[in-house]
C-alpha positions as CSV (number, residue, x, y, z in Angstrom):
1,M,12.1,-60.1,-64.9
2,F,14.2,-59.3,-61.8
3,N,16.6,-56.4,-61.7
4,L,18.5,-54.7,-58.9
5,N,16.6,-51.4,-59.2
6,Q,13.3,-52.9,-58.2
7,R,11.9,-52.4,-54.7
8,F,11.1,-55.1,-52.1
9,K,9.2,-55.6,-48.9
10,V,9.8,-58.0,-46.0
11,I,7.0,-59.7,-44.1
12,R,8.2,-61.4,-40.9
13,L,5.5,-63.2,-39.0
14,N,7.4,-64.3,-35.9
15,D,10.6,-63.5,-34.1
16,M,13.3,-66.2,-33.8
17,T,13.8,-67.8,-30.4
18,P,17.4,-68.4,-29.1
19,N,16.9,-72.1,-29.9
20,E,15.9,-71.3,-33.5
21,Q,18.8,-68.9,-33.9
22,E,21.2,-71.7,-32.8
23,A,19.6,-74.2,-35.2
24,L,20.0,-71.7,-38.1
25,T,23.7,-71.3,-37.3
26,V,24.6,-74.9,-36.5
27,L,22.2,-77.0,-38.6
28,Y,21.0,-74.8,-41.5
29,L,24.3,-73.0,-42.3
30,P,26.2,-76.1,-43.5
31,I,23.4,-76.8,-46.0
32,I,22.5,-73.3,-47.3
33,G,26.0,-71.7,-47.2
34,R,27.4,-68.4,-46.2
35,D,25.6,-66.2,-48.8
36,A,22.1,-67.6,-48.0
37,F,22.7,-67.4,-44.3
38,T,23.8,-63.7,-44.6
39,L,20.9,-62.9,-46.9
40,Y,18.4,-64.4,-44.4
41,M,19.8,-62.4,-41.5
42,A,19.8,-59.2,-43.6
43,L,16.2,-59.6,-44.6
44,Y,15.2,-60.6,-41.0
45,Y,16.4,-57.2,-39.7
46,Q,15.2,-55.0,-42.6
47,R,12.9,-52.1,-41.6
48,E,11.0,-50.0,-44.1
49,E,10.8,-46.4,-43.2
50,V,8.0,-44.1,-44.5
51,G,9.1,-42.4,-47.7
52,H,12.1,-44.7,-48.1
53,P,11.2,-48.0,-49.7
54,L,13.6,-50.9,-49.6
55,S,15.8,-51.2,-52.6
56,H,17.7,-54.3,-53.9
57,L,20.6,-52.1,-55.0
58,N,21.2,-51.1,-51.4
59,L,20.8,-54.7,-50.2
60,F,23.4,-55.9,-52.8
61,D,25.9,-53.2,-51.6
62,Q,25.3,-54.2,-48.0
63,L,25.9,-57.9,-48.6
64,V,28.6,-57.5,-51.4
65,L,26.6,-59.8,-53.7
66,D,25.9,-59.6,-57.4
67,Q,22.5,-60.5,-58.9
68,A,23.4,-64.1,-59.7
69,K,24.7,-64.9,-56.2
70,F,21.6,-63.2,-54.7
71,I,19.1,-65.3,-56.7
72,A,21.0,-68.5,-55.9
73,A,21.1,-67.7,-52.2
74,R,17.4,-66.8,-52.2
75,E,16.5,-70.0,-53.9
76,K,18.3,-72.0,-51.3
77,L,16.3,-70.3,-48.6
78,E,13.1,-71.0,-50.5
79,A,14.0,-74.7,-50.9
80,L,14.6,-75.0,-47.1
81,G,11.2,-73.4,-46.3
82,L,12.8,-70.2,-44.8
83,V,11.5,-67.8,-47.4
84,Q,8.5,-67.4,-49.8
85,T,8.9,-65.0,-52.7
86,F,6.0,-63.0,-54.3
87,Q,6.2,-60.8,-57.4
88,Q,3.8,-57.9,-57.5
89,D,3.2,-55.8,-60.7
90,L,2.2,-52.4,-59.4
91,Q,1.7,-49.1,-61.1
92,Q,5.0,-47.9,-59.8
93,G,6.7,-50.9,-61.2
94,T,7.5,-54.5,-60.0
95,R,7.9,-55.0,-56.3
96,W,9.1,-58.2,-54.6
97,V,7.7,-59.4,-51.3
98,Y,9.8,-61.8,-49.1
99,K,7.8,-63.7,-46.4
100,L,10.2,-65.0,-43.8
101,F,9.6,-68.1,-41.7
102,T,11.5,-69.0,-38.6
103,P,13.8,-72.1,-38.8
104,N,12.9,-75.4,-37.0
105,N,14.6,-75.9,-33.7
106,A,17.1,-78.7,-33.4
107,Q,14.6,-81.4,-32.3
108,K,12.2,-80.7,-35.2
109,F,15.1,-80.4,-37.7
110,L,16.6,-83.7,-36.8
111,A,13.2,-85.4,-36.8
112,E,12.9,-84.6,-40.5
113,P,14.6,-87.5,-42.4
114,L,15.2,-85.3,-45.5
115,L,16.9,-82.5,-43.6
116,A,18.8,-84.9,-41.3
117,S,20.2,-86.9,-44.3
118,L,21.1,-83.7,-46.1
119,L,23.0,-82.4,-43.1
120,A,24.8,-85.7,-42.8
121,H,25.9,-85.4,-46.4
122,Y,27.4,-82.0,-45.9
123,L,29.0,-82.7,-42.5
124,G,30.1,-86.3,-42.8
125,Q,29.0,-89.2,-40.6
126,D,31.4,-88.6,-37.7
127,N,30.6,-84.9,-37.3
128,Y,26.9,-85.6,-37.9
129,A,26.9,-88.2,-35.1
130,K,28.5,-85.8,-32.7
131,L,25.9,-83.2,-33.5
132,V,23.1,-85.6,-33.0
133,S,24.4,-86.7,-29.6
134,R,24.7,-83.0,-28.6
135,Y,20.9,-82.5,-29.1
136,T,19.7,-85.9,-27.8
137,E,21.4,-85.9,-24.4
138,K,18.9,-86.9,-21.7
139,Q,18.2,-84.2,-19.1
140,E,19.7,-85.1,-15.7
141,E,17.1,-86.1,-13.2
142,I,17.2,-84.4,-9.8
143,T,16.6,-86.5,-6.8
144,G,14.8,-85.2,-3.6
145,N,11.6,-83.4,-2.9
146,N,10.5,-80.4,-5.0
147,V,9.9,-77.7,-2.4
148,T,9.6,-74.8,-4.8
149,K,7.0,-72.2,-3.7
150,S,4.2,-71.3,-6.2
151,F,3.3,-67.8,-7.3
152,F,0.3,-67.5,-4.8
153,D,2.4,-69.1,-2.0
154,V,4.7,-66.1,-2.2
155,I,2.5,-63.3,-3.3
156,G,-0.8,-64.3,-1.6
157,S,-4.2,-64.6,-3.2
158,K,-5.7,-61.5,-1.4
159,S,-3.7,-59.2,-3.6
160,F,-5.8,-60.3,-6.6
161,E,-9.3,-60.1,-5.3
162,H,-9.9,-57.1,-7.5
163,I,-7.9,-57.5,-10.7
164,E,-8.0,-54.6,-13.1
165,P,-8.5,-55.3,-16.8
166,S,-5.4,-55.4,-19.0
167,P,-4.2,-51.9,-20.1
168,I,-3.4,-53.3,-23.5
169,E,-6.5,-54.0,-25.7
170,G,-6.6,-57.5,-27.1
171,T,-4.1,-59.2,-24.7
172,N,-7.0,-61.2,-23.1
173,E,-8.6,-62.8,-26.1
174,V,-12.1,-64.1,-25.7
175,A,-12.5,-67.8,-26.7
176,L,-15.2,-68.3,-29.2
177,N,-17.9,-70.4,-27.6
178,F,-21.1,-69.5,-29.6
179,A,-23.6,-72.0,-30.9
180,I,-23.8,-72.3,-34.7
181,S,-27.3,-72.3,-36.3
182,P,-27.7,-75.0,-38.9
183,N,-28.9,-72.4,-41.4
184,N,-25.8,-70.3,-40.8
185,Q,-23.2,-73.1,-41.3
186,L,-20.3,-72.0,-43.6
187,D,-19.7,-73.9,-46.8
188,I,-15.9,-73.9,-46.5
189,D,-15.4,-76.0,-49.6
190,L,-17.4,-73.5,-51.7
191,I,-15.6,-70.5,-50.2
192,G,-12.2,-72.2,-50.8
193,D,-13.0,-72.9,-54.4
194,M,-14.1,-69.3,-55.0
195,L,-10.9,-67.9,-53.4
196,K,-8.4,-70.2,-55.2
197,S,-7.7,-67.5,-57.8
198,N,-6.8,-65.1,-55.0
199,G,-4.2,-67.5,-53.6
200,V,-6.1,-68.2,-50.4
201,T,-5.4,-71.7,-49.1
202,K,-8.0,-73.9,-47.5
203,A,-5.7,-74.4,-44.5
204,N,-5.8,-70.6,-43.9
205,L,-9.6,-70.6,-44.1
206,L,-9.9,-73.5,-41.6
207,K,-7.5,-71.7,-39.3
208,N,-9.9,-68.8,-39.1
209,I,-13.2,-70.6,-39.5
210,E,-14.5,-69.7,-36.1
211,E,-14.1,-66.0,-36.7
212,L,-15.6,-66.3,-40.2
213,Q,-18.5,-68.2,-38.7
214,L,-19.0,-65.4,-36.2
215,Y,-19.0,-62.7,-38.9
216,K,-21.6,-64.7,-40.9
217,Q,-23.9,-65.2,-38.0
218,L,-23.4,-61.7,-36.5
219,Y,-24.0,-59.7,-39.6
220,D,-26.3,-62.2,-41.4
221,L,-23.9,-62.7,-44.4
222,T,-24.2,-65.1,-47.2
223,D,-21.2,-67.2,-48.3
224,L,-20.8,-65.0,-51.3
225,E,-20.6,-61.9,-49.1
226,I,-18.0,-63.6,-47.0
227,V,-15.9,-64.3,-50.2
228,R,-16.2,-60.7,-51.3
229,L,-15.2,-59.5,-47.8
230,I,-12.1,-61.7,-47.8
231,Q,-11.1,-60.5,-51.3
232,T,-11.3,-56.8,-50.3
233,T,-9.3,-57.2,-47.1
234,L,-6.6,-59.8,-48.0
235,N,-3.0,-59.3,-46.9
236,A,-0.2,-59.1,-49.5
237,D,0.7,-62.7,-48.8
238,A,-2.9,-63.9,-49.5
239,T,-3.7,-64.5,-45.8
240,L,-6.8,-63.4,-44.1
241,N,-6.7,-60.0,-42.3
242,L,-9.3,-60.5,-39.5
243,I,-8.7,-57.0,-38.0
244,T,-9.5,-55.2,-41.2
245,M,-12.4,-57.5,-41.9
246,Q,-13.9,-56.7,-38.5
247,R,-13.4,-53.0,-39.0
248,K,-15.0,-53.0,-42.4
249,L,-18.0,-55.0,-41.2
250,A,-18.5,-52.6,-38.3
251,Q,-18.2,-49.5,-40.5
252,D,-20.5,-50.9,-43.2
253,Y,-23.1,-51.8,-40.6
254,H,-22.8,-48.3,-39.0
255,D,-23.2,-46.7,-42.5
256,Q,-26.3,-48.9,-43.1
257,Q,-27.8,-47.8,-39.8
258,I,-27.6,-44.1,-40.4
259,R,-28.8,-44.3,-44.0
260,P,-32.2,-42.8,-44.4
261,A,-34.9,-45.5,-44.7
262,T,-38.1,-43.5,-44.9
263,T,-39.3,-44.9,-48.2
264,A,-38.8,-48.5,-47.1
265,K,-40.5,-47.8,-43.8
266,N,-43.6,-46.4,-45.6
267,T,-43.7,-49.2,-48.0
268,H,-43.6,-51.9,-45.3
269,Q,-46.4,-50.1,-43.3
270,M,-48.6,-49.9,-46.4
271,K,-48.1,-53.6,-47.2
272,Q,-49.3,-54.9,-43.9
273,P,-52.3,-52.8,-42.6
274,N,-54.6,-55.7,-42.0
275,E,-52.0,-57.8,-40.3
276,T,-51.1,-54.9,-38.0
277,V,-54.7,-54.5,-36.9
278,E,-55.1,-58.2,-36.3
279,N,-51.9,-58.4,-34.3
280,T,-52.7,-55.4,-32.1
281,S,-56.0,-57.0,-31.2
282,K,-54.4,-60.3,-30.1
283,P,-51.6,-60.1,-27.5
284,Q,-50.7,-63.8,-28.0
285,K,-49.9,-63.2,-31.7
286,A,-47.7,-60.3,-30.7
287,E,-45.8,-62.5,-28.3
288,Q,-45.5,-65.2,-31.0
289,A,-44.2,-62.6,-33.4
290,L,-41.6,-61.5,-30.8
291,I,-40.4,-65.1,-30.3
292,E,-40.3,-65.7,-34.1
293,A,-38.2,-62.5,-34.6
294,A,-35.9,-63.5,-31.7
295,K,-35.3,-66.9,-33.3
296,T,-34.8,-65.5,-36.9
297,L,-32.5,-62.6,-36.4
298,S,-29.0,-62.4,-35.0
299,P,-28.7,-60.1,-31.9
300,L,-27.0,-57.4,-33.8
301,Q,-29.7,-57.4,-36.6
302,F,-32.5,-57.6,-34.0
303,L,-31.1,-54.6,-32.1
304,G,-30.7,-52.7,-35.4
305,K,-34.3,-53.3,-36.4
306,L,-35.6,-52.0,-33.0
307,R,-33.3,-48.9,-33.2
308,T,-34.4,-48.2,-36.8
309,Q,-38.1,-48.2,-35.9
310,K,-37.3,-45.2,-33.6
311,N,-35.1,-43.5,-36.2
312,G,-32.0,-44.5,-34.1
313,F,-28.9,-46.6,-34.9
314,V,-26.7,-49.1,-33.2
315,T,-23.6,-47.4,-31.7
316,D,-20.0,-48.7,-32.1
317,A,-19.9,-49.5,-28.4
318,E,-23.1,-51.5,-28.7
319,Q,-21.7,-53.4,-31.6
320,K,-18.6,-54.4,-29.5
321,T,-20.9,-55.4,-26.6
322,I,-23.1,-57.6,-28.7
323,T,-20.1,-59.2,-30.4
324,K,-18.5,-59.9,-27.1
325,M,-21.7,-61.5,-25.8
326,I,-22.0,-63.8,-28.8
327,K,-18.3,-64.8,-28.7
328,E,-18.6,-65.8,-25.0
329,G,-21.8,-67.8,-25.8
330,H,-23.3,-67.6,-22.2
331,L,-26.8,-67.4,-23.7
332,P,-28.3,-68.6,-27.0
333,D,-28.8,-65.8,-29.6
334,E,-32.6,-66.0,-29.3
335,V,-32.4,-65.5,-25.5
336,L,-30.0,-62.6,-25.9
337,N,-32.6,-61.1,-28.2
338,I,-35.2,-61.2,-25.5
339,V,-32.7,-59.4,-23.2
340,I,-32.3,-56.7,-25.8
341,Y,-36.1,-56.4,-26.2
342,Q,-36.5,-55.9,-22.5
343,L,-33.9,-53.2,-22.3
344,V,-34.8,-51.3,-25.6
345,V,-38.6,-51.7,-25.8
346,R,-39.9,-52.2,-22.2
347,E,-37.3,-50.1,-20.4
348,G,-36.6,-47.7,-23.2
349,K,-32.8,-47.7,-22.9
350,A,-31.3,-45.3,-25.5
351,S,-28.0,-47.2,-25.4
352,L,-26.8,-50.6,-24.0
353,S,-23.7,-50.6,-21.8
354,Q,-21.6,-53.6,-21.6
355,A,-21.8,-53.7,-17.8
356,L,-25.7,-53.7,-17.9
357,V,-25.9,-56.4,-20.5
358,Q,-23.4,-58.6,-18.8
359,T,-25.3,-58.3,-15.5
360,I,-28.6,-59.4,-17.1
361,V,-26.9,-62.2,-19.1
362,N,-25.3,-63.5,-15.9
363,D,-28.6,-63.4,-14.1
364,W,-30.4,-65.3,-16.9
365,R,-27.6,-67.8,-17.3
366,Q,-27.9,-68.7,-13.6
367,A,-31.6,-69.0,-14.0
368,G,-31.0,-71.6,-16.7
369,I,-32.9,-69.9,-19.5
370,S,-32.2,-71.5,-22.8
371,S,-35.0,-70.4,-25.2
372,A,-36.8,-67.3,-26.2
373,Q,-40.1,-68.6,-24.8
374,A,-38.5,-69.3,-21.4
375,G,-36.9,-65.9,-21.5
376,L,-40.2,-64.1,-22.1
377,K,-41.9,-66.2,-19.4
378,Y,-39.1,-65.4,-16.9
379,L,-39.4,-61.7,-17.8
380,N,-43.1,-61.6,-17.3
381,Q,-43.0,-63.4,-14.0
382,R,-40.3,-61.1,-12.7
383,N,-42.2,-58.0,-13.7
384,S,-45.3,-59.4,-12.2
385,R,-43.6,-60.1,-8.9
386,A,-42.0,-56.6,-8.9
387,N,-45.3,-55.0,-9.5
388,T,-47.0,-56.8,-6.6
389,T,-44.1,-55.9,-4.3
390,N,-44.3,-52.3,-5.3
391,K,-48.0,-52.1,-4.7
392,Q,-47.6,-53.6,-1.3
393,Q,-44.9,-51.2,-0.4
394,T,-46.9,-48.3,-1.6
395,T,-50.0,-49.3,0.4
396,K,-47.9,-49.6,3.6
397,R,-46.3,-46.2,3.1
398,N,-49.7,-44.6,2.5
399,Y,-51.1,-46.2,5.6
400,H,-48.1,-45.1,7.7
401,N,-48.3,-41.5,6.3
402,Q,-51.9,-41.3,7.3
403,R,-51.2,-42.3,10.9
404,S,-48.1,-40.1,11.4
405,N,-47.1,-36.5,10.7
406,V,-43.5,-37.4,10.8
407,K,-41.9,-37.0,7.4
408,E,-39.2,-39.5,6.5
409,T,-36.7,-39.4,3.7
410,R,-37.1,-42.8,2.1
411,P,-34.1,-44.6,0.5
412,D,-33.7,-44.3,-3.2
413,W,-34.1,-48.0,-3.9
414,E,-37.7,-47.8,-2.7
415,Q,-38.4,-45.5,-5.6
416,Q,-37.3,-47.9,-8.2
417,Q,-40.2,-49.7,-9.8
418,V,-40.6,-52.1,-12.7
419,A,-43.3,-50.5,-14.8
420,P,-46.2,-52.8,-15.6
421,V,-47.0,-53.6,-19.2
422,A,-49.8,-51.1,-19.6
423,T,-52.4,-51.4,-22.4
424,N,-50.9,-48.5,-24.4
425,E,-47.4,-49.9,-24.0
426,L,-48.6,-53.4,-25.1
427,M,-50.3,-51.9,-28.2
428,A,-47.1,-49.9,-29.1
429,A,-45.0,-53.0,-28.7
430,Q,-47.3,-55.1,-30.8
431,N,-47.3,-52.4,-33.5
432,A,-43.5,-52.4,-33.4
433,L,-43.4,-56.2,-33.7
434,A,-45.8,-56.3,-36.6
435,E,-43.6,-53.7,-38.4
436,L,-40.5,-55.7,-37.5
437,N,-41.9,-58.9,-39.0
438,A,-42.8,-57.0,-42.2
439,K,-39.3,-55.7,-42.4
440,I,-37.8,-59.2,-41.8
441,T,-40.0,-60.6,-44.6
442,A,-39.1,-57.8,-47.0
443,D,-35.4,-58.1,-46.3
444,K,-35.5,-61.9,-46.9
445,E,-37.3,-61.4,-50.2
446,K,-34.9,-58.7,-51.2
447,K,-31.8,-60.8,-50.2
448,H,-32.9,-64.1,-51.8
449,G,-35.1,-62.7,-54.5
C-alpha cells in the first residue's frame, strides 16, 4: 500500500536530447496534462545524496500535489511509456523505484497511429494539422558544389601518426569477434525460462548474448552457472549488470587460483603413474596431449592450469589481457593456447604482458596459423631456424676471436638466443602435460559427475 512517508529511488537510463524535450512539451503535454508533465520533470532531475534518501513527502511539497493527484499523474506517465514503477519490500520498509524513459522525438511520435490519434483528439483537427505540417516540412535543398573541408584536410594526417590511447577507460570498446565453440553455445531459451521469476526478459538476454557467451567460454561456465551469476548481480530493474558480472567472475577466478590445491595435486599424480611414464617415453604422445589440451580448454583455463602446476596463479592483468585477445578474435582459442604454452613453458615467463602477447598474436595472424597443430609446427620450425642461426654466428665469432686479439663489444641482440628444446626440458614439459591431462579429466568428472 502506498503512502507519502515511503522512500523512492529514480533510475534514469538516458539524458533527453533537445528534440525529445521539445516533443515532451509540445506533443506529450496536451495528452498527459500539467501534473504528469511536472512530475516527470521533477523525477528527471532528482538526485539522491548519501545519507539522505528521497522521500515522497518532500516531493509532494515541492509539486504541491496530494496523494490522489500524484498517483493519477504517475499512471498517465506509465500509460505513455515514460515511467515504469517497481515496489520493493525491504527490511527498512517499502521503497518505490521509478525507471524513467526518454520521450519519442516528433517523427517517432507522429509515426505511432495510437499516439497521433490521441493527440488529434486533445488538440482538434485544425491544430493537429498545423502541428503535423510543422514537423513534416521538407528540408530546403542547397544548390551548388559542396566545398566543405574534411577534418584531415584542415588538421593533416601527420599529426595522428602516433595516437595515444584514450585517457578514459572504456571509451574505445572492443567489438566482440570471437569464434563460438559448438559445445559452448548458450541455450538462451533455457536461461530465459529459469530467469522469468527474477523478471529478466528474453530481449534483455539477447541484447547481451555476446558478453554472456564470452563469459561462458572464457571461464568454462555451464548454463546453470550463468543463471546463478545473473541472479546474484541483477540491477534493481531486473536488467543485467555486465560490469558487476565481470568483476565477480574475475574475483572468483582469482580466489580459485590462490586456493591451496595440494591434496588434489597429489591425488592426480597418484592416479596416473603409468600414463606419465608412457608419455615421457614418447614425445609424439606428449605433443598430442598438448594439442588436445589446447583444443579442450579456454585460454584462461589453460593458463590457469600451467600456473597451478608451478604453484603460481593468473594475475588480474593477465586476465584482462586474455579476455581482450579472445574478444578481438585475431586467433582461434586453440592457437592462443599454443602461444601461451610457448611463453609460459618454453620461455618460462612469470607473467604475460599485453604488449608481448599482442606482438606474438599479430605475428601468428600474419603467418595464417589457424589450428593448434599448425601453431606447434610453426613454433618448432622457428626455434629450429633460430638455433641453426645462433650456432653459425657462434662458430664465426669463435673463428674470428682465434685469429684476432682485438676484443670487440658485440651488440646485445647477438646474445639473444632461442633455447633448443633439450631432453630434460622435453621430459619436464611432457610430465607437465601428463599432469595437465589428468587434471582436465578429473575436473570434467567432478563438474559433470
